[in-house]
C-alpha positions as CSV (number, residue, x, y, z in Angstrom):
1,X,-11.3,-3.2,19.7
2,X,-13.9,-1.1,21.2
3,X,-17.1,0.1,19.5
4,X,-15.9,3.7,19.6
5,X,-12.6,2.9,17.6
6,X,-14.5,1.1,14.9
7,X,-17.0,3.9,14.5
8,X,-14.2,6.2,14.3
9,X,-12.3,4.1,11.7
10,X,-15.8,4.0,9.6
11,X,-16.1,7.9,9.7
12,X,-12.5,8.5,8.6
13,X,-12.9,6.0,5.9
14,X,-16.0,7.5,4.5
15,X,-14.4,10.9,4.7
16,X,-11.1,10.2,2.7
17,X,-12.5,7.3,0.3
18,X,-11.8,8.1,-3.1
19,X,-12.7,4.6,-4.6
20,X,-16.2,5.0,-6.4
21,X,-18.7,2.3,-5.0
22,X,-18.8,0.0,-8.0
23,X,-19.3,-3.8,-8.1
24,X,-15.9,-5.6,-8.2
25,X,-15.2,-7.9,-11.4
26,X,-13.0,-10.6,-11.8
27,X,-10.1,-9.4,-13.6
28,X,-8.9,-13.0,-14.7
29,X,-12.3,-12.9,-16.8
30,X,-11.8,-9.6,-18.4
31,X,-11.5,-9.0,-21.9
32,X,-9.4,-6.9,-24.2
33,X,-10.7,-3.3,-24.5
34,X,-12.8,-3.5,-21.2
35,X,-12.9,-1.0,-18.4
36,X,-11.2,-1.7,-15.0
37,X,-11.8,0.4,-11.9
38,X,-9.4,1.4,-9.1
39,X,-11.5,-0.9,-6.9
40,X,-11.1,-3.8,-9.2
41,X,-7.3,-3.4,-9.2
42,X,-7.0,-3.2,-5.2
43,X,-9.2,-6.2,-4.7
44,X,-7.2,-8.2,-7.3
45,X,-3.9,-7.2,-5.5
46,X,-5.5,-8.2,-2.1
47,X,-6.1,-11.8,-3.4
48,X,-2.7,-12.1,-5.1
49,X,-0.1,-10.3,-3.3
50,X,2.7,-12.5,-1.6
51,X,3.3,-9.8,0.8
52,X,-0.3,-10.4,2.1
53,X,-0.1,-14.3,1.9
54,X,3.1,-13.7,3.8
55,X,1.6,-11.9,6.5
56,X,-1.4,-14.4,6.8
57,X,1.0,-17.1,7.2
58,X,2.9,-14.9,9.9
59,X,-0.5,-14.6,11.7
60,X,-1.0,-18.6,11.6
61,X,2.5,-19.0,13.0
62,X,1.8,-16.5,15.8
63,X,-1.4,-18.4,16.7
64,X,0.8,-21.7,16.9
65,X,3.2,-19.9,19.1
66,X,0.5,-18.9,21.5
67,X,-0.8,-22.5,21.6
68,X,2.6,-23.6,22.5
69,X,2.9,-21.3,25.2
70,X,-0.6,-22.2,26.7
71,X,0.2,-25.9,26.2
72,X,2.5,-25.5,29.5
73,X,-0.8,-25.3,31.5
74,X,-1.8,-28.5,30.4
75,X,-0.6,-31.8,31.9
76,X,2.3,-33.9,30.1
77,X,1.3,-37.5,29.6
78,X,4.1,-40.1,29.2
79,X,3.8,-44.0,28.5
80,X,6.4,-46.6,27.6
81,X,6.8,-50.5,27.8
82,X,9.8,-52.6,27.2
83,X,11.5,-56.2,28.3
84,X,14.5,-55.8,30.7
85,X,17.3,-58.3,31.1
86,X,19.6,-58.4,33.9
87,X,22.8,-60.4,34.3
88,X,24.7,-60.9,37.6
89,X,28.7,-61.5,37.8
90,X,28.4,-65.3,37.2
91,X,25.6,-66.0,34.9
92,X,22.0,-65.0,33.6
93,X,19.5,-64.6,36.4
94,X,16.3,-65.1,34.7
95,X,14.3,-64.6,37.6
96,X,15.0,-60.9,37.3
97,X,14.1,-60.7,33.6
98,X,10.7,-58.8,33.5
99,X,8.3,-57.0,31.1
100,X,7.3,-53.5,32.3
101,X,4.8,-50.9,31.5
102,X,4.9,-47.3,33.0
103,X,2.4,-44.8,32.5
104,X,2.8,-41.3,34.0
105,X,1.0,-37.9,34.3
106,X,3.0,-34.6,35.2
107,X,1.3,-31.2,35.8
108,X,3.3,-28.0,36.5
109,X,1.6,-26.3,39.5
110,X,3.6,-23.0,39.7
111,X,6.7,-21.7,38.0
112,X,6.8,-18.2,39.7
113,X,5.7,-16.3,36.6
114,X,7.9,-18.1,33.8
115,X,4.7,-19.6,32.1
116,X,2.8,-16.4,32.4
117,X,5.4,-14.1,30.9
118,X,5.7,-16.5,27.9
119,X,2.1,-16.6,27.3
120,X,1.6,-12.8,27.4
121,X,4.5,-12.3,24.9
122,X,2.8,-14.9,22.6
123,X,-0.5,-13.0,22.9
124,X,1.2,-9.6,22.0
125,X,3.0,-11.0,19.1
126,X,-0.4,-12.6,17.7
127,X,-2.0,-9.1,17.9
128,X,1.1,-7.8,16.4
129,X,0.9,-10.2,13.6
130,X,-2.7,-9.6,13.0
131,X,-2.0,-5.7,12.6
132,X,0.9,-6.4,10.5
133,X,-1.5,-8.2,8.2
134,X,-3.9,-5.3,8.1
135,X,-1.0,-2.8,7.3
136,X,0.1,-5.2,4.6
137,X,-3.4,-4.5,3.0
138,X,-3.0,-0.8,3.7
139,X,0.4,-0.8,2.1
140,X,-0.8,-2.9,-1.1
141,X,-3.7,-0.5,-1.5
142,X,-1.4,2.4,-1.4
143,X,0.9,1.0,-3.9
144,X,-1.9,0.3,-6.3
145,X,-3.6,3.8,-5.8
146,X,-0.3,5.6,-6.4
147,X,0.3,3.7,-9.7
148,X,-3.3,3.8,-10.7
149,X,-3.1,7.7,-10.5
150,X,0.1,8.1,-12.3
151,X,-1.6,6.0,-15.1
152,X,-4.6,8.4,-15.1
153,X,-2.0,11.4,-15.1
154,X,-0.2,9.8,-18.0
155,X,-3.3,9.0,-20.0
156,X,-4.3,12.6,-19.6
157,X,-1.0,13.7,-20.9
158,X,-1.4,11.5,-24.0
159,X,-4.8,13.2,-24.7
160,X,-3.2,16.7,-24.1
161,X,-0.4,15.9,-26.6
162,X,-2.8,14.5,-29.0
163,X,-4.5,17.8,-28.7
164,X,-1.1,19.6,-29.2
165,X,-0.4,17.7,-32.3
166,X,-3.7,18.6,-33.8
167,X,-3.1,22.3,-32.8
168,X,0.4,22.2,-34.5
169,X,-0.9,20.5,-37.5
170,X,-3.5,23.5,-37.8
171,X,-0.7,25.9,-37.4
172,X,1.4,24.3,-40.0
173,X,-1.2,24.1,-42.7
174,X,-2.3,27.6,-41.8
175,X,1.1,29.1,-42.1
176,X,1.6,27.0,-45.4
177,X,-1.5,28.5,-46.9
178,X,-0.5,32.0,-45.9
179,X,3.0,31.6,-47.4
180,X,1.5,30.2,-50.6
181,X,-0.7,33.4,-50.8
182,X,2.5,35.6,-50.3
183,X,1.3,36.8,-46.8
184,X,3.8,35.1,-44.7
185,X,7.4,34.2,-45.1
186,X,8.9,30.5,-45.7
187,X,10.6,30.6,-42.2
188,X,6.9,30.3,-40.6
189,X,6.4,27.2,-42.4
190,X,9.7,25.8,-41.4
191,X,9.3,26.9,-37.7
192,X,5.7,25.1,-37.8
193,X,7.2,21.9,-39.2
194,X,9.8,22.0,-36.3
195,X,7.1,22.5,-33.8
196,X,4.9,20.0,-35.3
197,X,7.5,17.3,-34.9
198,X,8.3,18.3,-31.4
199,X,4.7,17.8,-30.7
200,X,4.6,14.3,-32.3
201,X,7.8,13.4,-30.4
202,X,6.3,14.4,-27.0
203,X,3.2,12.4,-27.9
204,X,5.3,9.3,-28.6
205,X,7.0,10.0,-25.1
206,X,3.8,10.4,-23.6
207,X,2.5,7.0,-24.9
208,X,5.6,5.3,-23.9
209,X,5.6,6.7,-20.3
210,X,1.8,5.5,-20.1
211,X,2.5,2.0,-21.2
212,X,5.6,2.1,-18.9
213,X,3.3,3.1,-16.0
214,X,0.9,0.3,-16.9
215,X,3.5,-2.2,-16.6
216,X,4.2,-0.9,-13.0
217,X,0.5,-0.9,-12.1
218,X,0.3,-4.6,-13.0
219,X,3.4,-5.4,-11.0
220,X,1.8,-3.7,-8.1
221,X,-1.4,-5.8,-8.4
222,X,0.6,-9.1,-9.3
223,X,-1.5,-9.4,-12.5
224,X,0.3,-11.3,-14.9
225,X,-2.2,-13.0,-17.2
226,X,-4.0,-9.7,-18.4
227,X,-5.0,-8.4,-22.0
228,X,-2.7,-6.1,-23.7
229,X,-5.3,-3.5,-24.0
230,X,-7.9,-2.2,-21.3
231,X,-9.4,0.9,-20.2
232,X,-8.5,2.5,-16.6
233,X,-12.0,4.0,-15.3
234,X,-11.7,7.6,-13.7
235,X,-12.3,8.2,-10.1
236,X,-14.3,10.8,-8.2
237,X,-11.5,13.2,-8.0
238,X,-9.5,12.2,-11.3
239,X,-12.4,12.4,-13.9
240,X,-10.7,12.1,-17.2
241,X,-13.5,12.3,-19.9
242,X,-13.9,9.3,-21.8
243,X,-15.9,11.2,-24.6
244,X,-13.1,13.9,-24.8
245,X,-13.0,15.3,-28.3
246,X,-10.9,18.2,-30.0
247,X,-12.0,20.1,-33.0
248,X,-9.9,20.5,-36.0
249,X,-12.0,22.6,-38.5
250,X,-10.1,23.2,-41.3
251,X,-13.1,24.0,-43.8
252,X,-12.1,27.8,-43.8
253,X,-10.0,29.0,-46.9
254,X,-8.3,32.2,-47.8
255,X,-11.2,33.1,-49.9
256,X,-13.4,33.2,-46.9
257,X,-14.1,36.4,-45.1
258,X,-13.7,34.6,-41.8
259,X,-10.2,32.8,-42.7
260,X,-8.6,34.5,-39.7
261,X,-10.8,32.3,-37.4
262,X,-9.8,29.1,-38.8
263,X,-7.4,28.3,-35.9
264,X,-9.6,29.5,-33.3
265,X,-12.4,27.3,-34.7
266,X,-10.0,24.3,-34.4
267,X,-9.1,25.0,-30.6
268,X,-12.4,25.3,-29.1
269,X,-12.0,24.6,-25.2
270,X,-12.4,20.9,-24.6
271,X,-11.0,20.0,-21.2
272,X,-9.4,16.5,-20.7
273,X,-10.5,16.5,-16.8
274,X,-14.1,17.0,-16.0
275,X,-14.1,17.7,-12.5
276,X,-15.4,21.0,-10.8
277,X,-13.6,23.0,-8.2
278,X,-16.0,21.7,-5.5
279,X,-14.9,18.1,-6.1
280,X,-11.6,18.5,-4.3
281,X,-11.4,18.1,-0.5
282,X,-10.8,20.8,2.1
283,X,-9.2,19.0,4.9
284,X,-11.9,19.3,8.0
285,X,-9.4,18.9,10.8
286,X,-6.0,20.2,11.7
287,X,-2.8,18.1,11.9
288,X,-3.3,17.1,15.4
289,X,-6.5,15.4,14.7
290,X,-5.1,13.1,12.1
291,X,-2.1,12.5,14.3
292,X,-4.5,11.2,17.0
293,X,-6.2,9.0,14.4
294,X,-2.9,7.5,13.6
295,X,-1.9,6.8,17.1
296,X,-5.3,5.0,17.8
297,X,-6.2,3.3,14.5
298,X,-2.7,2.7,12.2
299,X,-2.2,-0.8,12.3
300,X,1.6,-0.3,12.1
301,X,1.6,2.1,15.2
302,X,-0.4,-0.4,17.1
303,X,1.6,-3.3,16.1
304,X,5.1,-1.8,17.0
305,X,3.8,-1.0,20.5
306,X,2.6,-4.5,20.9
307,X,6.1,-5.8,19.8
308,X,7.6,-3.5,22.5
309,X,5.2,-5.0,25.2
310,X,6.1,-8.6,23.9
311,X,9.9,-7.6,24.3
312,X,9.1,-6.5,27.9
313,X,7.3,-10.0,28.8
314,X,10.0,-11.8,27.2
315,X,12.6,-10.2,29.5
316,X,10.7,-10.9,32.7
317,X,10.4,-14.5,31.5
318,X,14.2,-14.8,30.9
319,X,14.9,-13.2,34.5
320,X,12.5,-15.8,36.0
321,X,14.4,-18.8,34.7
322,X,16.3,-18.5,38.1
323,X,13.0,-19.2,39.7
324,X,12.1,-22.8,41.1
325,X,9.4,-25.2,39.6
326,X,6.4,-26.8,41.5
327,X,5.3,-30.0,39.7
328,X,2.7,-32.8,40.4
329,X,3.5,-36.3,39.4
330,X,1.1,-39.4,39.1
331,X,2.2,-42.6,37.8
332,X,1.5,-46.3,37.1
333,X,3.7,-49.0,37.0
334,X,3.3,-52.8,36.2
335,X,6.2,-55.3,36.4
336,X,5.9,-58.8,35.4
337,X,8.8,-61.3,36.1
338,X,8.9,-65.1,35.8
339,X,8.3,-65.3,39.6
340,X,5.5,-62.5,40.1
341,X,3.6,-59.8,38.7
342,X,3.4,-56.4,40.8
343,X,1.9,-53.1,39.8
344,X,1.2,-50.0,41.8
345,X,0.3,-46.1,41.6
346,X,2.6,-43.4,42.8
347,X,2.1,-39.7,43.3
348,X,4.7,-37.0,44.2
349,X,5.4,-33.5,44.2
350,X,8.4,-32.1,43.0
351,X,10.0,-28.6,44.2
352,X,13.3,-27.7,42.6
353,X,15.4,-25.7,40.1
354,X,16.2,-28.3,37.4
355,X,19.2,-27.6,35.4
356,X,20.3,-23.8,35.9
357,X,23.1,-22.6,33.7
358,X,23.9,-19.3,35.4
359,X,26.0,-18.3,32.4
360,X,23.4,-19.3,29.8
361,X,20.6,-17.2,31.7
362,X,23.0,-14.3,32.2
363,X,23.7,-14.0,28.3
364,X,19.9,-14.6,27.7
365,X,19.0,-11.5,29.7
366,X,21.5,-9.4,28.1
367,X,19.9,-10.6,24.7
368,X,16.3,-9.7,25.8
369,X,17.3,-6.3,27.1
370,X,19.0,-5.6,23.9
371,X,15.7,-6.7,21.9
372,X,13.6,-4.6,24.2
373,X,15.9,-1.4,23.5
374,X,15.7,-1.9,19.9
375,X,12.0,-2.3,20.0
376,X,11.5,0.9,22.0
377,X,13.8,2.5,19.6
378,X,11.7,1.2,16.7
379,X,8.7,2.7,18.4
380,X,10.2,6.0,19.0
381,X,11.7,6.4,15.5
382,X,8.4,5.5,13.8
383,X,6.1,7.7,15.9
384,X,8.6,10.8,15.0
385,X,8.7,9.8,11.5
386,X,4.9,9.4,11.3
387,X,4.1,12.6,12.9
388,X,6.5,14.6,10.7
389,X,4.8,12.7,7.8
390,X,1.1,13.5,8.9
391,X,1.8,17.2,9.4
392,X,3.8,17.6,6.1
393,X,0.7,15.8,4.1
394,X,-1.9,17.9,5.9
395,X,0.1,21.0,5.0
396,X,0.5,19.7,1.4
397,X,-3.0,19.2,1.1
398,X,-4.3,22.6,2.1
399,X,-2.7,24.2,-1.0
400,X,-4.6,22.1,-3.5
401,X,-8.1,23.7,-3.6
402,X,-6.6,27.1,-4.4
403,X,-3.8,25.9,-6.5
404,X,-6.3,23.8,-8.6
405,X,-8.6,26.7,-9.1
406,X,-5.3,28.8,-10.3
407,X,-4.6,26.2,-12.8
408,X,-7.9,26.1,-14.0
409,X,-7.7,30.0,-14.6
410,X,-4.4,29.4,-16.2
411,X,-6.0,27.3,-18.9
412,X,-8.7,29.7,-19.5
413,X,-6.1,32.7,-19.7
414,X,-3.8,30.9,-22.0
415,X,-6.6,29.6,-24.5
416,X,-7.4,33.4,-24.7
417,X,-4.1,34.3,-25.3
418,X,-3.7,31.6,-28.0
419,X,-6.9,32.8,-29.8
420,X,-5.6,36.5,-29.4
421,X,-2.2,35.5,-30.9
422,X,-3.8,33.5,-33.6
423,X,-5.9,36.6,-34.8
424,X,-3.1,38.8,-34.7
425,X,-0.8,36.6,-36.5
426,X,-3.5,36.0,-39.3
427,X,-4.1,39.8,-39.8
428,X,-0.4,40.4,-39.9
429,X,-0.2,42.4,-36.7
430,X,1.5,39.4,-34.9
431,X,4.4,36.9,-35.7
432,X,4.8,33.3,-35.5
433,X,6.9,33.4,-32.5
434,X,4.3,35.2,-30.5
435,X,1.9,32.7,-31.8
436,X,3.9,29.4,-30.9
437,X,4.6,31.0,-27.5
438,X,0.9,31.1,-26.9
439,X,0.4,27.5,-28.0
440,X,3.2,26.3,-25.6
441,X,1.7,28.2,-22.9
442,X,-1.7,26.7,-23.5
443,X,0.0,23.3,-23.6
444,X,1.9,23.7,-20.4
445,X,-1.4,24.9,-18.6
446,X,-3.1,21.9,-19.4
447,X,-0.1,19.5,-18.4
448,X,0.5,21.5,-15.0
449,X,-3.5,21.2,-14.4
450,X,-3.5,17.6,-14.7
451,X,-0.1,17.0,-12.8
452,X,-1.6,18.9,-9.7
453,X,-4.9,16.7,-10.1
454,X,-2.6,13.6,-9.8
455,X,-0.7,15.2,-7.0
456,X,-3.8,15.9,-4.9
457,X,-4.8,12.2,-5.4
458,X,-1.3,10.9,-4.4
459,X,-0.9,13.0,-1.4
460,X,-4.5,12.2,-0.1
461,X,-3.4,8.5,-0.6
462,X,-0.2,9.2,1.4
463,X,-2.2,10.9,4.3
464,X,-4.7,8.1,4.3
465,X,-1.7,5.4,4.5
466,X,-0.1,7.4,7.3
467,X,-3.4,7.2,9.6
468,X,-3.8,3.4,8.5
469,X,-6.7,3.8,6.0
470,X,-6.4,1.2,3.1
């Protein structure tokens, strides 16, 4: 690989990396309650993935195949010994019994391209196996990233649902207080209790979804012996606030002149996600640039092209089975009988076709042509799919900076809406339906915000995978 390509890969990796640079810890030594990072998870998966181990063994097998192909260029040594007994028509002729030793050396001089085609095919297959190994790393990292981001998303949803339960709890207690004072009807209290139960159920679902995804993450890492509880560290573009808190100030009473502010005091803004607008990448290039990066750097793209070249060489080799061989033979023979001992050296050059099975060669050529056609089809199909995938992800990424800003604004507006609805309800100009609708809008706005953050990270991971970045 040229220095220019290596430099390009490094630039792209630096441009798209979303893994914070932190020291990698040994997850086998981690204790319950400790924090693990995305980088920890990826590194652990690299060490324990059976897919990667299989790809590593495929590389070793391909190296062996290359060595076997090269062995044709080396001489073949033979040696044998034995005692030979001869019998004529009437009796044993002991004078013809002998002990013999034969040592031979055979070297192929030229086979009209058969050896060269086989060796070239083995070289291409080895490079393809090495690229398949690299792509196994890319795919493994991608699987871990996708699950890790889903875990962060679901954990943020847990926090938002906890906040919603607290808000519904405030609303129920305030509705009950106003009912006892004769300012509101009993139906408001019932509605508030239903809303609180729904919020608690949503929280239970969020917790269940989170722990289910944790199992998916562990499976993508092949991490079996792990503690039951641990903390996932936020990433640069998915910064869940570990010190997230919400207020639940219930100190105000009906006798307090500021009673109408009780709910507003309890829902002061406290974002689950701490990212700023500028944290989210605006793609610096158009789709064509990323497509060119994939064509030159994606190990899967490079690998399938090499497999096609190997199939071409294999077809050449099979066609050349009709060609003759030119061999050099060297030998030494020792013969020891009861009468005399004889020995001698011999040298010879052989030129011929050996055993040629025209039917077998014909069918092998047909098989090689079919394999080449399939390899070309695989290459063309993947390149088409890969181009569509890259163009789709680039177009997808362009929407996020604006969409994230819109979602942030929705949170601000829905919170203000809730505060206004709260005030109207408390002073008697609003009703509980309006208040609950405002609470639901605020709840949905927060969920939609963390969803779009999760989507941003996952699409970026998809784009990285499409251009061959771990």
